C-alpha positions as CSV (number, residue, x, y, z in Angstrom):
1,M,137.1,65.1,39.2
2,K,136.7,64.3,42.9
3,R,133.1,63.1,42.3
4,R,134.2,60.8,39.6
5,T,136.8,59.2,42.0
6,I,134.1,58.7,44.7
7,I,131.8,57.1,42.1
8,I,134.6,54.7,40.9
9,A,135.5,53.9,44.5
10,V,131.9,53.1,45.4
11,A,131.4,51.0,42.3
12,G,134.6,49.1,43.1
13,V,133.4,48.3,46.6
14,G,130.0,47.1,45.2
15,V,131.8,44.8,42.8
16,A,134.1,43.5,45.5
17,A,131.0,42.9,47.8
18,A,129.1,41.0,45.1
19,A,132.2,38.8,44.6
20,A,132.5,38.1,48.3
21,V,128.8,37.1,48.5
22,G,129.1,34.9,45.5
23,S,132.1,33.1,47.0
24,V,130.3,32.5,50.3
25,V,127.1,31.2,48.5
26,A,129.4,28.8,46.4
27,A,131.3,27.7,49.5
28,D,128.1,27.1,51.4
29,A,126.8,24.9,48.5
30,I,130.0,22.8,48.6
31,D,129.8,22.6,52.3
32,D,126.2,21.4,52.2
33,D,127.3,18.1,50.7
34,A,130.1,17.7,53.4
35,N,127.6,18.3,56.2
36,Q,125.0,15.8,55.1
37,Q,124.2,13.2,57.6
38,P,122.8,9.9,56.3
39,I,119.8,8.2,57.7
40,T,120.8,5.2,59.9
41,G,119.2,2.3,61.8
42,D,115.5,1.7,61.9
43,A,114.8,5.1,60.4
44,L,116.8,4.1,57.3
45,T,114.6,1.0,56.9
46,K,111.4,3.0,57.3
47,A,112.5,5.9,55.1
48,S,113.7,3.6,52.3
49,A,110.4,1.6,52.4
50,A,108.3,4.8,52.2
51,A,110.4,6.2,49.4
52,L,110.3,3.0,47.3
53,A,106.6,2.7,47.9
54,Y,106.2,6.2,46.5
55,T,108.3,5.6,43.5
56,G,107.1,2.1,42.9
57,E,110.6,1.0,41.6
58,G,114.3,1.6,41.9
59,R,116.9,1.5,44.6
60,V,117.9,3.8,47.3
61,T,121.2,5.5,46.5
62,E,121.5,8.3,49.0
63,T,119.8,9.5,52.2
64,E,119.9,12.5,54.4
65,V,118.6,13.6,57.8
66,G,117.7,17.2,58.3
67,D,117.4,18.1,54.6
68,E,116.6,21.8,53.8
69,D,113.3,20.7,52.3
70,S,112.1,18.0,54.8
71,Y,113.1,16.0,57.8
72,Y,114.4,13.1,55.7
73,E,115.4,13.0,52.1
74,V,115.8,9.7,50.2
75,E,117.3,9.7,46.7
76,V,116.0,6.8,44.7
77,T,117.5,5.8,41.3
78,L,114.8,4.5,39.0
79,N,115.4,1.5,36.8
80,D,115.9,3.9,33.8
81,G,118.7,5.7,35.6
82,H,116.7,8.9,36.5
83,Q,116.7,10.0,40.1
84,I,113.9,11.2,42.4
85,D,114.4,12.9,45.7
86,V,111.6,11.8,48.0
87,Q,111.1,14.2,50.9
88,L,109.7,12.6,54.1
89,D,108.4,14.1,57.4
90,E,109.5,12.8,60.8
91,Q,106.8,10.1,60.6
92,F,108.0,8.9,57.2
93,N,105.0,10.4,55.3
94,V,105.9,11.6,51.8
95,V,106.0,15.4,51.8
96,K,106.9,15.6,48.0
97,G,108.9,13.8,45.4
98,M,110.9,15.6,42.7
99,P,113.4,14.7,40.0
100,D,117.0,15.1,41.1
101,N,118.8,17.4,38.7
102,E,122.0,15.5,39.3
103,S,120.9,12.1,37.8
104,E,123.5,9.4,37.1
105,S,122.5,9.3,33.4
106,G,123.4,13.1,33.1
107,D,119.9,14.0,32.0
108,D,118.5,17.0,33.8
């Protein structure tokens, strides 16, 4: 009986730890949006031009300095409503471009 109580207690601690980690991860994802710093000034002009040259169309709808994937991130909304996140290095060279899963049209 004592062994069973220990197993239940250990399992309960494991479940509580998993729930705590999940809460921290979710809170961090929410805080990521709050901590975003937009690109400003001359850097905004250069980053926007580089991103639009890469996509060939659209409009810049959001920017970020110090993105987790690159130095600059420029979100471009294409004429059809889909969004592409264009990742740039410090010299405004395109590192990569990828569809944004949070497009305005709701398509993923």
